[in-house]
Backbone as CSV, one residue per row, in Angstrom:
resi,resn,N_x,N_y,N_z,CA_x,CA_y,CA_z,C_x,C_y,C_z
1,MET,-15.647,-3.507,6.340,-14.941,-2.888,7.570,-13.607,-2.622,7.540
2,ALA,-13.034,-1.414,7.527,-11.680,-1.147,7.339,-10.918,-1.292,8.730
3,THR,-9.584,-1.630,8.732,-8.683,-1.667,9.736,-7.761,-0.363,9.889
4,ALA,-7.660,0.124,11.207,-6.874,1.384,11.379,-5.378,0.978,11.130
5,PHE,-4.654,1.848,10.405,-3.335,1.849,10.404,-2.634,2.904,11.399
6,PRO,-1.572,2.561,12.070,-1.154,3.542,13.147,-0.852,4.856,12.641
7,ALA,-1.112,5.880,13.383,-0.823,7.236,12.927,0.588,7.640,13.304
8,LEU,1.438,7.199,12.277,2.946,7.276,12.460,3.477,8.104,11.208
9,LYS,4.474,8.946,11.324,5.041,9.564,10.194,6.241,8.610,9.684
10,PRO,6.175,8.261,8.476,7.362,7.413,7.936,8.624,8.146,7.784
11,THR,9.556,7.532,7.908,11.124,8.140,7.735,11.330,8.144,6.257
12,SER,10.675,7.261,5.418,10.795,7.350,4.100,9.569,6.637,3.404
13,ARG,9.339,6.982,2.321,8.176,6.431,1.579,8.388,6.477,0.114
14,SER,7.861,5.375,-0.511,8.032,5.317,-2.014,6.642,4.870,-2.511
15,TYR,6.442,5.563,-3.684,5.023,5.296,-4.315,5.310,5.164,-5.763
16,THR,4.577,4.003,-6.261,4.470,3.717,-7.744,3.115,3.604,-8.087
17,VAL,2.921,4.424,-9.084,1.321,4.651,-9.510,0.930,3.448,-10.077
18,GLY,-0.463,3.104,-10.043,-0.848,1.825,-10.696,-0.882,1.832,-12.238
19,ASP,-1.530,0.766,-12.672,-1.647,0.585,-14.119,-3.200,0.464,-14.386
20,PHE,-3.505,0.789,-15.676,-4.977,0.744,-16.162,-5.196,-0.683,-16.543
21,PRO,-6.243,-1.209,-16.506,-6.681,-2.608,-16.909,-6.718,-2.706,-18.401
22,THR,-5.680,-3.301,-18.842,-5.568,-3.560,-20.500,-5.268,-5.047,-20.735
23,LYS,-5.476,-5.392,-21.941,-5.332,-6.794,-22.484,-4.743,-6.648,-23.825
24,ARG,-3.768,-7.250,-24.166,-3.027,-7.103,-25.585,-3.471,-8.418,-26.188
25,PHE,-3.985,-8.322,-27.430,-4.311,-9.564,-28.360,-3.440,-9.398,-29.484
26,ASP,-2.605,-10.569,-29.782,-1.737,-10.563,-30.884,-2.262,-11.664,-31.843
27,SER,-2.279,-11.353,-33.156,-2.705,-12.325,-34.110,-1.530,-13.064,-34.587
28,ILE,-1.624,-14.249,-35.392,-0.546,-15.215,-35.764,0.270,-14.412,-36.802
29,ASN,-0.338,-13.391,-37.478,0.593,-12.615,-38.517,1.307,-11.490,-37.855
30,GLY,1.226,-11.242,-36.484,1.766,-10.289,-35.889,1.080,-8.962,-35.708
31,ALA,-0.041,-8.844,-36.231,-0.959,-7.558,-36.006,-1.631,-7.736,-34.619
32,GLY,-1.739,-6.666,-33.881,-2.258,-6.778,-32.668,-3.274,-5.676,-32.230
33,LEU,-3.816,-5.777,-31.017,-4.820,-4.811,-30.506,-4.774,-4.650,-29.105
34,THR,-4.657,-3.708,-28.506,-4.831,-3.460,-27.142,-6.105,-2.981,-26.603
35,ARG,-6.757,-3.537,-25.608,-8.041,-3.179,-25.370,-7.966,-2.516,-23.797
36,LEU,-8.565,-1.454,-23.616,-8.720,-0.767,-22.298,-9.942,-1.205,-21.558
37,TYR,-9.898,-1.804,-20.463,-11.166,-2.220,-19.680,-11.532,-1.516,-18.583
38,GLY,-11.136,-0.282,-18.284,-11.583,0.731,-17.209,-10.867,1.899,-17.351
39,ASN,-11.316,2.870,-16.565,-10.806,4.212,-16.640,-10.048,4.586,-15.242
40,LYS,-9.752,3.590,-14.332,-9.061,3.941,-13.218,-7.914,2.987,-13.170
41,ALA,-6.771,3.642,-12.691,-5.607,2.967,-12.464,-5.802,2.140,-11.162
42,PHE,-5.065,0.927,-11.048,-5.086,0.219,-9.755,-3.751,-0.574,-9.583
43,ASN,-3.617,-1.062,-8.284,-2.413,-1.854,-8.052,-1.171,-0.966,-7.731
44,ALA,-1.610,0.186,-7.224,-0.480,1.159,-6.897,0.351,0.643,-5.768
45,GLN,1.619,0.804,-5.604,2.419,0.470,-4.484,2.878,1.547,-3.699
46,LEU,2.609,1.380,-2.357,3.180,2.222,-1.390,4.100,1.557,-0.343
47,THR,5.250,2.001,-0.384,6.148,1.370,0.714,6.509,2.378,1.826
48,LEU,6.249,2.073,2.970,6.578,3.035,4.146,7.616,2.365,5.071
49,GLU,8.447,3.157,5.469,9.606,2.690,6.301,9.476,3.516,7.774
50,PHE,9.757,2.979,8.866,9.586,3.634,10.029,10.645,3.171,10.925
51,ILE,11.142,4.143,11.696,12.051,3.677,12.784,11.347,3.950,14.044
52,VAL,10.830,2.809,14.755,9.929,2.808,15.860,10.497,2.011,17.174
53,GLU,9.882,2.419,18.422,10.207,1.750,19.396,9.207,0.664,19.562
54,ASP,9.378,-0.299,20.480,8.737,-1.498,20.609,7.083,-1.259,20.651
55,VAL,6.673,-0.245,21.339,5.212,0.142,21.498,4.554,0.506,20.026
56,ASP,5.365,1.153,19.341,4.822,1.492,18.028,4.885,0.293,17.074
57,LEU,5.932,-0.599,17.302,6.016,-1.723,16.309,4.979,-2.645,16.630
58,LYS,4.372,-2.790,18.037,3.300,-3.572,18.285,2.024,-3.076,17.608
59,ARG,1.814,-1.586,17.409,0.812,-1.049,16.762,0.668,-1.412,15.316
60,ILE,1.906,-1.534,14.685,1.945,-1.989,13.199,1.728,-3.208,13.083
61,THR,2.249,-4.264,13.833,1.976,-5.578,13.691,0.426,-5.952,14.160
62,ASP,-0.057,-5.333,15.029,-1.413,-5.306,15.374,-2.327,-5.127,14.228
63,SER,-2.170,-4.067,13.430,-2.798,-3.545,12.274,-2.738,-4.618,11.236
64,TRP,-1.656,-5.278,11.015,-1.428,-6.411,10.135,-2.451,-7.540,10.691
65,GLY,-2.448,-7.814,11.904,-3.220,-9.120,12.339,-4.625,-8.605,12.409
66,ASN,-5.241,-7.341,12.555,-6.628,-6.985,12.796,-7.172,-6.986,11.149
67,ALA,-6.285,-6.746,10.205,-6.638,-6.745,8.884,-6.694,-8.087,8.225
68,TYR,-6.383,-9.120,9.099,-6.258,-10.460,8.683,-5.199,-10.562,7.355
69,GLY,-4.040,-9.866,7.627,-3.097,-9.821,6.483,-3.436,-9.070,5.377
70,THR,-3.536,-9.455,4.217,-3.745,-8.756,2.941,-5.258,-8.822,2.751
71,TYR,-6.142,-9.176,3.664,-7.549,-9.340,3.447,-8.378,-8.008,3.443
72,GLN,-8.226,-7.372,4.628,-9.078,-6.117,4.841,-8.468,-4.852,4.493
73,GLU,-9.300,-3.828,3.943,-8.898,-2.507,3.606,-8.389,-1.808,4.861
74,LEU,-7.469,-0.896,4.639,-6.807,-0.045,5.885,-7.426,1.447,5.679
75,ASN,-7.494,2.031,6.833,-7.667,3.324,6.958,-6.444,4.013,7.273
76,LEU,-5.908,4.779,6.102,-4.542,5.422,6.428,-4.639,6.834,6.892
77,PRO,-3.986,7.064,8.061,-4.094,8.384,8.628,-3.334,9.440,7.879
78,ASP,-3.533,10.554,8.073,-2.792,11.733,7.322,-1.366,11.736,7.506
79,GLN,-0.949,11.251,8.734,0.598,11.141,8.997,1.427,10.546,8.114
80,VAL,0.711,9.356,7.529,1.323,8.480,6.569,1.761,9.181,5.303
81,PHE,1.023,10.268,4.848,1.088,11.056,3.792,1.907,12.365,4.061
82,SER,2.348,12.613,5.321,2.914,13.794,5.622,4.142,14.144,4.840
83,GLY,4.131,15.294,4.304,5.243,15.780,3.461,5.005,15.685,1.840
84,MET,3.905,15.020,1.676,3.426,14.908,0.239,2.100,15.453,-0.011
85,ASP,1.876,16.024,-1.162,0.499,16.560,-1.580,-0.390,15.341,-1.592
86,SER,-1.337,15.376,-0.788,-2.328,14.121,-0.904,-3.051,14.054,-2.148
87,SER,-3.025,14.939,-3.077,-3.774,14.754,-4.332,-2.962,13.778,-5.336
88,VAL,-1.691,13.570,-5.027,-0.856,12.621,-5.723,-1.480,11.225,-5.599
89,PHE,-2.244,10.888,-4.519,-2.826,9.709,-4.320,-4.354,9.556,-4.762
90,PRO,-4.664,8.812,-5.768,-6.015,8.794,-6.212,-7.001,8.475,-4.990
91,ASP,-8.124,9.159,-5.074,-9.029,8.887,-3.977,-9.902,7.513,-4.076
92,HIS,-9.873,6.946,-5.294,-10.570,5.584,-5.532,-9.840,4.498,-5.104
93,LEU,-8.686,4.587,-4.722,-7.906,3.397,-4.283,-8.290,3.011,-2.887
94,LYS,-8.332,1.678,-2.631,-8.529,1.202,-1.304,-7.158,0.535,-0.903
95,TRP,-6.595,1.016,0.072,-5.312,0.518,0.529,-5.276,-0.780,1.406
96,LYS,-4.506,-1.699,1.082,-4.440,-3.093,1.773,-2.896,-3.390,1.890
97,TRP,-2.670,-4.315,2.906,-1.312,-4.783,2.962,-0.988,-5.563,1.833
98,ALA,0.158,-5.338,1.244,0.594,-6.236,0.198,1.372,-7.604,0.504
99,GLU,2.153,-7.373,1.839,2.597,-8.407,2.388,2.758,-7.965,3.787
100,SER,3.204,-8.909,4.703,3.596,-8.744,6.080,4.672,-7.686,6.301
101,PRO,4.711,-6.954,7.441,5.664,-5.903,7.839,6.918,-6.720,8.008
102,SER,8.030,-6.077,7.465,9.356,-6.540,7.684,9.964,-5.745,8.786
103,VAL,10.576,-6.508,9.742,11.301,-5.778,11.027,12.644,-6.154,11.052
104,ASN,13.606,-5.061,11.251,14.900,-5.308,11.399,15.360,-4.480,12.801
105,SER,15.686,-5.320,13.834,16.190,-4.643,15.095,17.361,-3.716,14.739
106,VAL,17.439,-2.588,15.337,18.393,-1.529,15.126,19.342,-1.653,16.473
107,ARG,18.545,-1.496,17.618,19.209,-1.759,18.875,18.137,-1.660,19.901
108,GLY,18.270,-2.398,21.071,17.405,-2.491,22.017,16.012,-2.586,21.669
109,ASP,15.234,-1.607,22.044,13.653,-1.572,21.680,13.490,-0.563,20.471
110,LEU,14.403,-0.610,19.534,14.354,0.333,18.320,14.340,-0.579,17.158
111,SER,13.312,-0.476,16.121,13.481,-1.351,15.019,13.078,-0.515,13.699
112,ARG,13.578,-0.986,12.573,13.340,-0.429,11.291,12.300,-1.317,10.726
113,VAL,11.135,-0.746,10.385,9.973,-1.493,9.872,9.720,-1.047,8.510
114,SER,9.412,-1.923,7.617,9.030,-1.789,6.333,7.665,-2.272,5.968
115,CYS,6.679,-1.424,5.481,5.374,-1.684,5.336,5.065,-1.729,3.831
116,LYS,4.759,-2.695,3.136,4.288,-2.411,1.689,2.773,-2.627,1.550
117,LEU,2.127,-1.606,0.986,0.793,-1.694,0.765,0.459,-1.501,-0.577
118,VAL,-0.876,-2.046,-1.025,-1.319,-2.004,-2.479,-2.561,-1.347,-2.494
119,GLY,-2.757,-0.469,-3.416,-3.981,0.204,-3.700,-4.907,-0.439,-4.602
120,THR,-6.043,-0.987,-4.271,-6.995,-1.693,-5.187,-8.095,-0.974,-5.430
121,LEU,-8.971,-1.691,-6.441,-10.164,-1.341,-6.720,-11.255,-2.182,-6.191
122,ASP,-11.134,-2.796,-5.009,-12.060,-3.635,-4.513,-13.440,-3.121,-4.324
123,LEU,-14.475,-3.981,-4.589,-15.863,-3.355,-4.150,-16.068,-3.430,-2.797
124,THR,-16.792,-2.418,-2.271,-17.125,-2.347,-0.859,-18.204,-3.155,-0.463
């Protein structure tokens, strides 16, 4: 079961594509071999920053709690990718929280929130 991520448009977004599953084997004489163990990249990183009022901050922290932190997959709404071509993001990735959201108070009921997500190849 996947947890809903709030339908909010980020003020900034950074994306790092994942890597392919490989393993390097080196012999004692220095010769080596790299093996490829799959055809899909994984562990992509997506960092989203929002400037939100307390009501939306609660929606973000509720998503963290409802997903049991880094445990459950997230359903990311289209607003998260607003302004980028969605084909940049591979369809096979399952997005999860990489760490808890980071909150910095700007003023009163306004906060800057950073959400770090990871794209995994978890089995369903």
